[in-house]
C-alpha positions in Angstrom: 69.1 56.2 55.2 67.7 59.0 57.6 65.1 57.2 59.7 62.0 59.7 59.6 61.5 60.1 63.5 64.8 62.0 64.2 65.3 65.3 63.1 67.4 66.2 60.3 69.5 68.2 63.4 70.3 65.5 65.5 71.3 63.6 61.5 74.2 66.3 61.7 75.0 66.8 65.1 78.6 66.0 66.8 77.4 66.6 69.6 78.1 62.8 71.3 81.7 63.5 70.4 81.0 66.1 73.8 81.9 64.3 77.7 80.6 65.7 80.9 82.5 62.6 83.8 83.1 64.0 87.3 86.2 61.7 87.5 87.2 64.0 84.5 88.9 67.0 84.9 86.8 67.5 87.4 83.9 67.0 85.3 84.9 69.7 82.8 83.1 69.7 79.2 85.6 67.4 77.0 85.8 65.8 73.3 85.8 62.7 73.7 87.9 60.7 76.6 91.0 62.5 75.5 90.8 64.9 78.4 91.3 67.5 76.4 88.5 70.4 77.6 86.7 72.4 75.4 87.0 75.3 76.8 91.0 74.8 75.3 89.7 74.5 71.9 87.7 77.9 71.9 90.0 79.7 73.1 92.0 79.2 70.2 89.8 79.3 68.2 89.4 82.7 69.6 92.2 83.6 69.2 92.1 83.5 65.6 94.0 79.2 65.2 92.6 77.7 62.0 91.8 74.1 62.4 94.2 73.2 60.4 97.2 74.4 62.7 94.3 73.5 66.0 94.4 69.6 64.6 98.8 69.5 64.5 99.0 70.9 67.8 96.4 67.8 69.0 96.8 65.1 66.9 94.7 63.2 68.4 92.0 65.6 67.6 90.0 65.1 64.5 87.6 68.2 62.6 84.6 66.6 63.8 85.4 67.3 67.1 86.8 70.8 66.6 82.7 71.0 65.2 81.5 69.6 67.8 83.1 72.0 70.9 81.1 75.1 68.4 77.9 72.9 68.6 78.7 72.7 72.4 79.2 76.2 72.6 76.3 77.3 70.9 74.0 75.2 72.5 74.4 77.0 75.6 
């Protein structure tokens, strides 16, 4: 059941996967607490790496992490 007080945009958001911690990687946005920078994921996407390849190279990542990185940068 969807809480009617929460917008549809918020219920579909993956931004909770992005962490900014000044004690990790100089405060750069990272995926969960994995020490994988959002920029690293975005750089791979920018050169055309498909999601499946990124997930194979970084098995600790999940598809939702890639979506979170894209959502994060789209809101900047």
